[in-house]
VEXDREN-2710 file (C-alpha; in Angstrom, 1 decimal):
% VEXDREN-2710
k/r/px/py/pz
1/MET/32.8/13.5/-16.3
2/LYS/36.0/11.9/-17.8
3/THR/36.1/9.7/-21.1
4/LYS/36.8/6.9/-18.9
5/ASP/34.2/7.3/-16.6
6/LEU/31.7/7.8/-19.3
7/ILE/33.0/4.5/-21.1
8/ALA/32.4/2.4/-17.7
9/LYS/29.0/3.8/-17.3
10/LYS/27.9/3.1/-20.5
11/LEU/29.0/-0.7/-20.1
12/ARG/27.6/-0.8/-16.8
13/ARG/24.0/0.4/-18.4
14/GLU/24.4/-2.0/-21.4
15/LYS/25.2/-4.7/-18.6
16/ALA/22.2/-3.9/-16.7
17/GLN/19.7/-3.4/-19.9
18/GLU/20.9/-7.0/-21.1
19/ARG/19.9/-8.3/-17.5
20/LYS/16.7/-6.4/-17.6
21/ASN/15.9/-8.0/-21.0
22/ARG/16.6/-11.6/-19.9
23/ASN/14.5/-10.6/-16.5
24/ILE/11.6/-9.6/-18.9
25/GLN/11.9/-12.4/-21.6
26/ALA/11.9/-15.0/-18.3
27/ALA/9.0/-13.5/-16.8
28/LYS/6.9/-13.2/-19.9
29/LYS/7.7/-16.9/-20.8
30/LYS/6.6/-17.9/-17.2
31/GLN/3.5/-15.9/-17.9
32/VAL/2.6/-17.3/-20.9
33/GLU/3.3/-20.8/-19.9
34/GLU/0.7/-19.9/-16.7
35/ASN/-1.8/-18.1/-19.1
36/GLN/-1.3/-15.2/-17.3
37/ASP/-1.8/-11.5/-18.2
38/VAL/1.3/-10.4/-19.9
39/GLY/0.4/-6.6/-19.8
40/TYR/3.2/-6.0/-16.8
41/VAL/6.2/-7.8/-16.2
42/ILE/7.4/-8.6/-12.5
43/PRO/10.9/-10.2/-12.3
44/ALA/11.3/-12.8/-9.7
45/GLY/14.9/-14.1/-8.8
46/PHE/18.2/-12.2/-9.0
47/GLU/21.0/-12.7/-11.3
48/GLU/24.2/-14.0/-10.2
49/ASP/26.3/-10.7/-10.6
50/VAL/23.7/-9.0/-8.4
51/LEU/23.7/-11.8/-5.6
52/ALA/27.5/-11.7/-5.7
53/GLU/27.6/-8.2/-4.9
54/ALA/25.1/-8.5/-2.2
55/ASN/27.1/-11.4/-0.9
56/ARG/30.2/-9.4/-0.8
57/LEU/28.7/-7.0/1.7
58/PRO/29.9/-7.8/5.2
59/LEU/27.4/-9.1/7.9
60/GLY/28.5/-8.3/11.7
61/SER/29.9/-5.4/13.6
62/ILE/30.1/-2.0/12.3
63/GLU/33.1/-0.3/12.1
64/GLN/34.2/2.3/14.8
65/SER/35.2/4.8/12.2
66/GLU/31.9/4.8/10.7
67/ILE/30.0/5.0/14.3
68/LEU/32.2/7.9/15.0
69/ARG/30.9/9.9/11.8
70/ARG/27.2/9.4/13.2
71/ARG/25.1/10.3/15.8
72/ASP/25.2/7.3/18.5
73/MET/21.5/6.9/19.8
74/ARG/22.0/3.4/20.9
75/ASP/21.5/3.9/24.5
76/ILE/17.9/5.5/23.9
77/LEU/14.7/3.3/24.3
78/THR/14.0/2.3/20.5
79/PHE/11.5/-0.3/19.0
80/THR/10.1/-1.5/15.6
81/ILE/6.5/-2.0/15.1
82/ASP/5.4/-4.0/11.9
83/PRO/3.1/-6.8/10.6
84/ASP/3.3/-10.2/12.0
85/GLU/4.9/-11.8/9.0
86/ALA/7.5/-8.7/8.3
87/LYS/10.9/-9.9/8.1
88/ASP/12.3/-6.3/6.7
89/PHE/12.1/-3.7/9.3
90/ASP/13.2/-0.4/7.5
91/ASP/11.8/1.8/10.3
92/ALA/12.0/2.2/14.1
93/LEU/11.0/4.8/16.8
94/SER/13.0/6.0/19.7
95/PHE/11.5/7.8/22.9
96/GLN/13.1/10.1/25.5
97/ILE/11.6/12.6/27.8
98/GLN/13.7/15.7/27.9
99/ASP/14.3/18.0/31.0
100/THR/12.1/20.4/29.5
101/GLY/9.1/18.3/29.6
102/HIS/9.4/17.9/25.9
103/TYR/9.8/14.8/24.0
104/GLN/12.7/13.5/21.7
105/ILE/11.3/11.2/19.0
106/GLY/13.6/9.8/16.7
107/ILE/12.3/8.5/13.3
108/HIS/14.8/6.0/12.2
109/ILE/15.2/4.8/8.5
110/ALA/17.4/2.0/7.4
111/ASP/20.7/3.6/5.7
112/VAL/20.3/1.4/2.4
113/THR/22.4/3.8/0.5
114/HIS/25.2/3.4/2.7
115/TYR/25.3/-0.3/1.2
116/VAL/24.0/0.1/-2.3
117/GLN/26.5/2.5/-4.1
118/GLU/25.1/4.2/-7.4
119/GLN/26.6/2.8/-10.5
120/THR/26.8/-0.8/-9.1
121/ALA/24.8/-4.1/-10.3
122/LEU/22.8/-3.9/-7.1
123/ASP/21.6/-0.2/-7.7
124/ASP/20.9/-0.9/-11.3
125/GLU/18.6/-3.8/-10.3
126/ALA/16.9/-1.9/-7.7
127/TYR/16.1/0.9/-10.1
128/GLU/14.8/-1.4/-12.8
129/ARG/12.3/-2.9/-10.0
130/ALA/11.7/0.3/-8.2
131/THR/9.6/-1.4/-5.8
132/SER/8.9/-4.6/-3.9
133/VAL/5.8/-6.4/-4.9
134/TYR/3.5/-7.7/-2.2
135/LEU/1.3/-10.9/-3.8
136/VAL/-1.0/-12.7/-1.9
137/ASP/1.2/-15.7/-1.3
138/ARG/4.8/-14.2/-1.6
139/VAL/6.9/-11.0/-1.7
140/ILE/9.0/-10.1/-4.7
141/PRO/11.6/-7.8/-3.1
142/MET/13.7/-5.0/-4.7
143/LEU/16.7/-6.0/-3.1
144/PRO/18.3/-9.3/-2.2
145/GLU/17.2/-10.8/1.1
146/ARG/20.9/-10.5/2.4
147/LEU/20.1/-6.6/2.4
148/SER/16.2/-6.5/3.0
149/ASN/16.0/-9.1/5.6
150/GLU/19.5/-9.3/7.1
151/LEU/22.1/-6.3/6.7
152/CYS/19.6/-3.4/6.4
153/SER/16.7/-4.7/8.5
154/LEU/16.5/-2.9/11.9
155/ARG/16.5/-6.2/13.9
156/PRO/16.4/-6.1/17.7
157/ASP/19.5/-6.1/19.8
158/GLU/22.0/-5.4/16.5
159/ASP/23.6/-2.2/16.0
160/LYS/22.1/-0.7/12.6
161/LEU/23.0/2.4/10.6
162/CYS/20.2/4.5/9.9
163/MET/19.3/7.9/8.3
164/SER/17.0/9.7/11.1
165/VAL/14.6/12.4/11.6
166/VAL/15.0/13.5/15.2
167/VAL/12.2/16.0/16.4
168/GLU/11.5/17.6/19.8
169/MET/7.7/17.8/20.3
170/ASP/5.7/19.3/22.9
171/GLN/2.6/18.0/24.8
172/GLU/0.4/19.3/21.8
173/ALA/2.4/17.5/19.3
174/LYS/4.1/20.7/17.8
175/VAL/7.5/20.3/16.4
176/ILE/9.8/22.8/18.1
177/ARG/13.1/21.7/16.1
178/HIS/14.2/19.0/14.1
179/LYS/17.4/17.4/12.8
180/ILE/18.0/15.3/9.8
181/CYS/21.2/13.0/10.5
182/ARG/22.9/9.7/10.2
183/THR/22.5/8.0/13.0
184/VAL/23.8/4.5/14.6
185/ILE/20.9/2.7/16.7
186/ARG/20.1/-0.5/18.5
187/SER/16.5/-1.5/18.4
188/ASP/15.4/-2.9/22.0
189/TYR/12.0/-4.6/20.9
190/ARG/10.3/-6.1/17.9
191/LEU/6.7/-5.6/18.2
192/THR/3.8/-6.4/15.9
193/TYR/0.8/-3.9/15.5
194/ARG/-1.2/-6.4/17.5
195/GLN/1.2/-6.8/20.5
196/ALA/1.8/-3.2/20.7
197/GLN/-2.0/-2.6/20.9
198/GLU/-2.2/-5.0/23.5
199/MET/0.2/-3.0/25.6
200/LEU/-1.8/0.3/25.0
201/ASP/-4.9/-1.2/25.9
202/GLY/-3.5/-3.0/29.1
203/GLU/-2.1/-1.7/32.3
204/LYS/0.8/1.0/31.3
205/SER/3.8/-0.5/33.3
206/GLY/7.1/-0.2/32.3
207/LYS/9.2/2.2/30.0
208/LEU/8.2/0.8/26.7
209/ALA/4.5/0.9/27.5
210/GLU/4.6/4.3/28.9
211/ALA/6.4/5.3/25.5
212/LEU/3.6/3.9/23.5
213/GLU/0.9/5.6/25.4
214/VAL/2.6/9.1/25.0
215/LEU/3.3/8.5/21.3
216/ASP/-0.3/7.1/20.6
217/ARG/-1.3/10.5/22.3
218/LEU/1.0/12.5/20.1
219/ALA/0.1/10.4/16.9
220/LYS/-3.7/11.0/17.4
221/LYS/-3.0/14.9/17.9
222/LEU/-1.0/15.0/14.6
223/ARG/-4.0/13.0/12.9
224/SER/-6.5/15.1/14.2
225/ASN/-4.4/18.3/13.1
226/ARG/-4.1/16.7/9.5
227/PHE/-7.7/16.0/9.0
228/ARG/-8.4/19.5/10.4
229/GLN/-6.2/21.0/7.6
230/GLY/-7.9/19.3/4.9
231/ALA/-6.4/15.7/4.7
232/ILE/-9.0/13.1/3.2
233/ASN/-9.8/10.0/5.2
234/PHE/-9.6/7.3/2.5
235/GLU/-9.8/4.3/5.0
236/SER/-11.3/1.0/4.5
237/PRO/-11.0/-2.6/5.6
238/GLU/-8.3/-4.5/3.7
239/VAL/-8.9/-8.3/2.5
240/HIS/-6.7/-10.8/3.9
241/PHE/-6.3/-14.6/3.0
242/ILE/-5.5/-17.3/5.3
243/LEU/-3.8/-19.8/3.1
244/ASP/-3.4/-23.5/3.7
245/GLU/0.4/-25.6/3.4
246/GLN/-0.5/-25.9/-0.8
247/GLY/-1.1/-22.1/-1.0
248/GLU/-4.8/-22.3/-1.2
249/PRO/-7.1/-19.8/0.4
250/LYS/-8.9/-21.4/3.5
251/GLU/-10.6/-18.1/4.8
252/ILE/-11.1/-14.7/3.8
253/TYR/-11.0/-12.0/6.4
254/PHE/-10.9/-8.0/7.0
255/HIS/-8.2/-6.2/8.6
256/SER/-9.3/-2.8/9.9
257/SER/-6.4/-0.4/11.2
258/LEU/-5.4/-0.4/14.9
259/ASP/-4.4/2.6/17.1
260/THR/-0.7/1.4/16.5
261/ASN/-1.2/1.3/12.9
262/HIS/-2.1/4.8/12.9
263/LEU/0.6/5.8/15.3
264/ILE/3.5/4.4/12.9
265/GLU/1.8/6.2/9.9
266/GLU/1.6/9.4/11.4
267/PHE/5.3/9.6/12.4
268/MET/6.2/8.4/8.9
269/LEU/4.1/11.1/7.4
270/LEU/5.7/13.6/9.7
271/ALA/9.4/12.3/8.7
272/ASN/8.5/12.5/5.0
273/ARG/7.1/16.1/5.2
274/ILE/9.8/17.5/7.1
275/VAL/12.3/16.0/4.8
276/ALA/10.5/17.6/1.7
277/THR/10.0/20.6/3.4
278/GLU/13.5/21.1/4.2
279/ILE/14.7/20.5/0.7
280/GLY/12.0/21.6/-1.1
281/ARG/11.2/25.2/0.3
282/LYS/13.4/28.4/-0.7
283/LYS/15.3/29.8/2.0
284/LYS/12.9/32.8/2.4
285/GLU/9.4/32.0/1.4
286/GLY/7.8/34.7/-0.5
287/ASP/11.1/36.3/-1.4
288/GLU/11.3/36.5/-5.1
289/HIS/15.2/36.7/-5.0
290/ALA/15.6/33.9/-2.9
291/LYS/17.6/30.9/-4.3
292/GLU/15.7/28.4/-6.3
293/ALA/14.7/25.2/-4.6
294/LYS/17.3/22.2/-5.3
295/PRO/16.1/19.5/-7.9
296/PHE/14.2/17.1/-5.6
297/VAL/12.0/13.8/-5.8
298/TYR/8.6/14.8/-4.4
299/ARG/5.4/12.7/-4.0
300/VAL/2.7/14.8/-5.6
301/HIS/-1.2/14.4/-5.6
302/ASP/-2.7/16.8/-7.8
303/ASN/-6.3/18.3/-7.1
304/PRO/-9.3/16.1/-8.5
305/ASP/-10.7/16.6/-11.9
306/PRO/-13.7/19.0/-11.6
307/GLU/-15.7/16.7/-14.3
308/LYS/-15.3/13.6/-12.4
309/ILE/-16.2/15.4/-9.0
310/GLY/-19.2/16.5/-10.7
311/LYS/-20.3/13.0/-11.9
312/LEU/-19.5/11.7/-8.4
313/SER/-21.9/14.3/-6.9
314/ASN/-24.8/13.6/-9.3
315/PHE/-24.3/9.8/-8.8
316/ILE/-24.6/9.7/-5.1
317/LYS/-27.8/11.6/-5.0
318/ARG/-29.6/8.2/-5.6
319/PHE/-28.4/7.1/-2.3
320/GLY/-29.6/10.3/-0.6
321/LEU/-26.0/11.4/-0.4
322/HIS/-24.8/15.0/-1.4
323/LEU/-21.4/16.5/-2.1
324/LYS/-21.1/20.1/-2.4
325/ILE/-19.0/21.6/-5.1
326/SER/-16.9/24.4/-4.5
327/GLY/-13.8/26.0/-6.2
328/ASN/-12.2/26.3/-2.9
329/SER/-10.1/23.4/-2.3
330/LYS/-10.3/23.4/1.6
331/THR/-14.3/23.1/1.2
332/THR/-13.9/20.3/-1.3
333/HIS/-11.6/18.3/1.2
334/LYS/-14.2/18.9/3.9
335/HIS/-17.1/17.8/1.9
336/ILE/-15.4/14.8/0.5
337/ASN/-14.8/13.9/4.2
338/ASN/-18.1/14.3/5.1
339/LEU/-19.3/12.3/2.3
340/LEU/-17.0/9.6/3.4
341/SER/-18.5/9.9/6.8
342/ASP/-22.2/9.8/5.8
343/CYS/-22.0/6.6/4.1
344/GLN/-20.3/4.8/6.9
345/GLY/-22.1/1.6/7.8
346/ARG/-24.7/1.8/4.6
347/ALA/-25.0/-0.7/2.1
348/CYS/-23.5/1.7/-0.5
349/GLN/-20.3/2.4/1.3
350/THR/-17.9/0.3/-0.2
351/LEU/-19.3/1.3/-3.7
352/VAL/-19.1/5.2/-2.6
353/GLU/-15.6/5.0/-1.3
354/THR/-14.5/3.2/-4.6
355/LEU/-16.1/5.7/-6.6
356/ALA/-14.7/8.6/-4.7
357/ILE/-11.3/7.3/-4.9
358/ARG/-11.6/6.9/-8.6
359/SER/-12.6/10.4/-8.9
360/MET/-9.1/11.6/-7.3
361/ALA/-5.9/12.1/-9.2
362/LYS/-3.5/9.4/-9.0
363/ALA/-0.3/10.1/-6.7
364/VAL/2.9/9.9/-8.7
365/TYR/6.7/10.7/-8.1
366/SER/7.9/14.1/-9.7
367/THR/10.5/16.8/-9.5
368/ASP/7.6/19.4/-10.1
369/ASN/6.2/20.1/-6.6
370/ILE/2.3/20.7/-6.9
371/GLY/1.7/19.6/-3.1
372/HIS/-0.3/16.6/-2.1
373/TYR/-4.0/17.0/-2.5
374/GLY/-5.2/13.8/-0.3
375/LEU/-2.7/14.8/2.7
376/ALA/-3.2/18.2/2.3
377/PHE/0.5/18.9/2.6
378/PRO/2.3/21.5/0.7
379/TYR/5.9/19.4/0.7
380/TYR/5.6/15.6/0.5
381/THR/8.2/12.9/-0.4
382/HIS/9.0/9.3/0.3
383/PHE/11.9/8.8/2.7
384/THR/10.9/5.9/5.0
385/SER/10.9/2.8/3.1
386/PRO/14.3/2.5/1.2
387/ILE/14.4/-1.3/1.5
388/ARG/11.3/-1.7/-0.7
389/ARG/11.0/1.9/-2.7
390/TYR/13.7/3.1/-5.1
391/PRO/12.5/6.8/-4.7
392/ASP/13.1/6.8/-1.1
393/MET/16.8/5.6/-2.2
394/MET/17.0/8.6/-4.1
395/VAL/15.8/10.9/-1.3
396/HIS/18.3/9.6/0.8
397/ARG/21.1/10.6/-1.7
398/LEU/19.9/13.8/-2.2
399/ILE/19.7/14.5/1.5
400/SER/23.4/13.2/1.6
401/LYS/24.5/15.6/-1.2
402/TYR/22.3/18.8/0.2
403/LEU/22.1/18.7/3.7
404/LEU/25.0/16.3/4.9
405/GLN/27.6/17.5/2.4
406/SER/28.4/13.8/1.1
407/LYS/30.5/13.4/-2.1
408/ALA/29.0/10.3/-3.0
409/LEU/27.6/10.1/-6.5
410/CYS/23.9/10.7/-7.0
411/ARG/21.4/11.9/-9.5
412/HIS/21.1/15.5/-9.2
413/ASP/20.4/16.6/-12.7
414/LYS/16.5/17.7/-12.7
415/GLU/16.1/16.1/-16.2
416/GLU/17.5/12.8/-15.0
417/LEU/15.4/12.9/-11.9
418/GLU/12.4/13.3/-13.7
419/GLN/12.9/10.4/-15.8
420/ALA/13.8/8.4/-13.0
421/CYS/10.4/9.6/-11.3
422/VAL/8.5/8.5/-14.3
423/HIS/10.1/5.3/-14.3
424/CYS/9.3/4.7/-10.9
425/SER/5.7/5.8/-11.1
426/ASP/5.3/3.4/-14.2
427/ARG/7.0/0.4/-12.0
428/GLU/4.6/1.5/-9.2
429/TYR/1.5/0.9/-11.1
430/ALA/2.8/-2.5/-12.7
431/ALA/3.3/-3.7/-9.0
432/GLN/-0.2/-2.4/-7.8
433/SER/-1.7/-4.3/-11.1
434/ALA/0.1/-7.5/-10.1
435/GLU/-1.1/-7.1/-6.6
436/ARG/-4.7/-6.5/-7.5
437/ASP/-4.6/-9.6/-10.0
438/SER/-3.2/-11.7/-7.0
439/ILE/-5.9/-11.0/-5.2
440/LYS/-8.5/-11.5/-7.9
441/GLU/-7.0/-14.9/-8.3
442/MET/-7.2/-15.7/-4.8
443/HIS/-10.9/-14.7/-4.7
444/ALA/-11.3/-17.0/-7.5
445/ARG/-9.5/-20.1/-6.0
446/TRP/-11.5/-19.6/-2.8
447/ILE/-14.8/-19.1/-4.4
448/SER/-14.2/-22.1/-6.5
449/GLN/-14.5/-24.2/-3.6
450/HIS/-18.0/-23.1/-2.9
451/LEU/-19.6/-23.8/-6.5
452/GLY/-23.5/-24.0/-6.2
453/GLU/-23.4/-22.3/-2.8
454/GLU/-25.5/-19.1/-2.1
455/PHE/-24.1/-15.6/-0.6
456/ASP/-25.6/-12.4/0.1
457/ALA/-24.2/-9.4/-2.1
458/ILE/-24.8/-6.0/-3.4
459/ILE/-24.7/-4.8/-7.2
460/SER/-21.5/-3.0/-7.2
461/GLY/-21.7/-2.4/-11.4
462/VAL/-24.2/-2.3/-14.1
463/THR/-23.2/-2.9/-17.7
464/GLU/-25.0/-3.5/-21.0
465/PHE/-23.9/-7.4/-20.7
466/GLY/-25.0/-8.0/-16.9
467/LEU/-24.5/-7.0/-13.4
468/PHE/-21.6/-6.9/-11.3
469/VAL/-22.0/-8.3/-7.8
470/GLN/-19.9/-8.1/-4.7
471/LEU/-20.1/-10.4/-1.6
472/THR/-21.1/-8.7/1.2
473/ASP/-19.0/-10.8/3.8
474/THR/-15.5/-11.2/1.5
475/LEU/-15.9/-8.6/-1.1
476/THR/-15.6/-11.0/-3.8
477/GLU/-16.5/-9.7/-6.9
478/GLY/-18.2/-11.4/-10.0
479/LEU/-20.8/-11.1/-12.9
480/VAL/-24.3/-12.0/-13.2
481/PRO/-24.5/-12.5/-16.9
482/ILE/-27.5/-10.6/-18.6
483/ARG/-28.7/-13.9/-20.1
484/THR/-29.3/-15.3/-16.6
485/ILE/-31.2/-12.5/-14.8
486/GLU/-34.5/-13.0/-15.9
487/LYS/-35.9/-15.9/-17.6
488/ASN/-38.4/-15.3/-20.8
489/ASP/-37.9/-11.6/-20.6
490/TYR/-35.8/-8.8/-22.0
491/MET/-33.6/-6.8/-20.2
492/GLN/-32.9/-3.0/-20.9
493/PHE/-29.8/-1.1/-20.0
494/ASP/-30.6/2.3/-18.4
495/GLU/-27.1/3.9/-18.8
496/GLU/-28.0/7.1/-17.3
497/ASN/-29.6/5.7/-14.0
498/TYR/-27.1/2.9/-13.7
499/CYS/-29.7/0.0/-13.8
500/LEU/-31.3/-3.0/-15.6
501/ILE/-35.0/-3.2/-16.3
502/ALA/-36.9/-6.2/-17.1
503/ALA/-39.2/-5.3/-20.3
504/ARG/-42.2/-7.4/-19.2
505/SER/-42.2/-7.4/-15.5
506/GLY/-40.8/-3.9/-14.7
507/LYS/-38.5/-5.2/-12.2
508/THR/-35.3/-3.1/-11.8
509/TYR/-31.8/-4.1/-10.7
510/THR/-29.5/-0.8/-9.7
511/LEU/-26.3/-0.1/-8.0
512/SER/-26.2/-1.0/-4.3
513/ASP/-29.5/-3.1/-4.3
514/SER/-29.0/-6.1/-1.8
515/VAL/-29.2/-9.5/-3.5
516/ARG/-28.9/-13.1/-3.0
517/VAL/-26.6/-15.0/-5.4
518/ARG/-25.5/-18.3/-6.3
519/VAL/-21.9/-19.3/-7.5
520/SER/-22.6/-20.7/-11.0
521/LYS/-19.1/-20.8/-12.6
522/VAL/-15.2/-20.2/-12.0
523/ASP/-12.4/-19.5/-14.4
524/ILE/-9.2/-19.3/-12.1
525/GLU/-6.9/-18.8/-14.7
526/ARG/-8.7/-15.8/-16.2
527/LYS/-9.8/-14.9/-12.7
528/LEU/-13.5/-14.9/-13.8
529/ILE/-16.6/-15.5/-11.3
530/ASP/-20.1/-16.0/-12.8
531/PHE/-22.8/-15.8/-10.4
532/VAL/-26.8/-16.2/-10.8
533/PHE/-29.6/-15.2/-9.4
534/ASN/-32.1/-18.0/-9.7
535/THR/-31.7/-21.5/-7.7
536/PRO/-31.7/-24.6/-9.9
537/GLU/-35.1/-25.9/-10.9
538/ASP/-34.1/-29.3/-9.3
539/ALA/-32.9/-28.3/-5.9
540/LEU/-31.1/-31.6/-5.4
541/ARG/-28.4/-30.5/-8.4
542/SER/-27.2/-27.8/-6.2
543/VAL/-23.8/-28.8/-4.9
544/LYS/-24.7/-27.6/-1.3
545/CYS/-27.8/-29.5/-1.3
546/VAL/-26.0/-32.5/-2.4
547/GLU/-23.5/-32.1/0.3
548/GLN/-26.4/-31.8/3.0
549/ARG/-28.2/-34.5/1.5
550/CYS/-25.2/-36.8/1.6
551/GLU/-24.7/-35.8/5.4
552/MET/-28.4/-36.2/6.4
553/ILE/-27.8/-39.8/4.5
554/LYS/-24.7/-40.6/6.6
555/LYS/-26.4/-39.8/10.0
556/ASN/-29.5/-42.0/9.1
557/LEU/-26.9/-44.5/8.6
558/GLU/-25.2/-44.0/11.8
559/ILE/-28.6/-44.2/13.7
560/LEU/-29.5/-47.5/12.0
561/LYS/-26.1/-49.0/12.9
562/ASN/-26.5/-48.2/16.4
563/GLU/-30.1/-49.5/16.7
564/LYS/-28.8/-52.8/15.7
END
């Protein structure tokens, strides 16, 4: 690199670091003012130079010269399926039946790196953030909205530039051939998961409904094949909040995945796997003299720690469940799936699923490919969400360099790529921490509206200072302090058997026990909730009882008024 270029790069990095430091200080100040945890920093707004750069990018029609450089797929049935509230549509599917009876399926991903070039303020900011953050009440995007919600979003009836994986697939969901290429598309429909599901469940009339039916059938075959090959089925209902106009939680509900969620998931997994295999695999598998794989960004998931698996196996025996330990990874996959299936519908389900997940290694980004244990893929990457994940942007640039002979700048030195992988993994962890804290805060805000009320719960944790309980209907978690459990008795902590025992009465409280608890105390700022088992000695002091008594008095007064 020329001296002038090196100086320019250094200046850009220094400016980016200054911007990062300002973001950090502003975020920390806000967190301190709001008495929040400052263990991680999530920047909010974008600085002027970043926004100015985004605003200079032209909206509207795409130049004909750019279209001519791409595969034109605008005349093929294309649609997006996303959550109801989504505005950043970064993936779309196209569908066409070929003369052979095979299906041509396009998995189209927004070509973000066409607009966001390396060594720009936009790219530096995206790199520092590394991911969008999805809090309960808002989204903190990785890219300014001009890009995420407008320029790059695959909105219907607009020509859009994409990086695509186009596959030819037979009736059994076998990929006959594939092509990774730059495309221009035009989405015909913007569907929500619910709308797409209603079409699947209803009468199959029209090209869109027929396409959905075929894609759903193929996705189910892909999913079945994936589990048969050893993928682990970690799927549990997600907690969602309905907020009022002031942003306060009105209601908590569970969201279970629909067939249409699985449809999109399977084709995104397929695209990620194809891209990673195409670049990561040597030209000739098994040939010692084959050219080494090019430096690349993988999404890897290591084998579980045998010690953690052993502890999980011993622990679940108290619930009458079993997990066979084997040195064969495929056997281990199978038995973990059997365990998850056996605990379905039982009181201990949530607890066992949580412990099983915790026994697994954490998925990270790396240039060293060790495969993905949870998905049972030898090659896997993240390619399908460049609007909200920086590793996907890196993958797009590497595809351009390795497969499409682009001369654009991109990180390709393995050491530099690995540093970026570590950074992105760290930012992902920070985002997940922020998202978990956001959920905990909303739980605290919701339960604060129900002081004194009683709920069904299960014991989800046992410690020397008390019992953690989780409400059955909302998964809200809090602590029953040890001093409140048994009056006039001493509680003994049995660490080996995960239980508390009352010394005099002998009453035992252990994991997964069903209990009835009352909301005692809530600290919203610290996201802490206290429950108690016992009801107040004077029942009229219970908030719920007071409300009921007031309602009764009101009704009696109305009766007396009418009698007059």
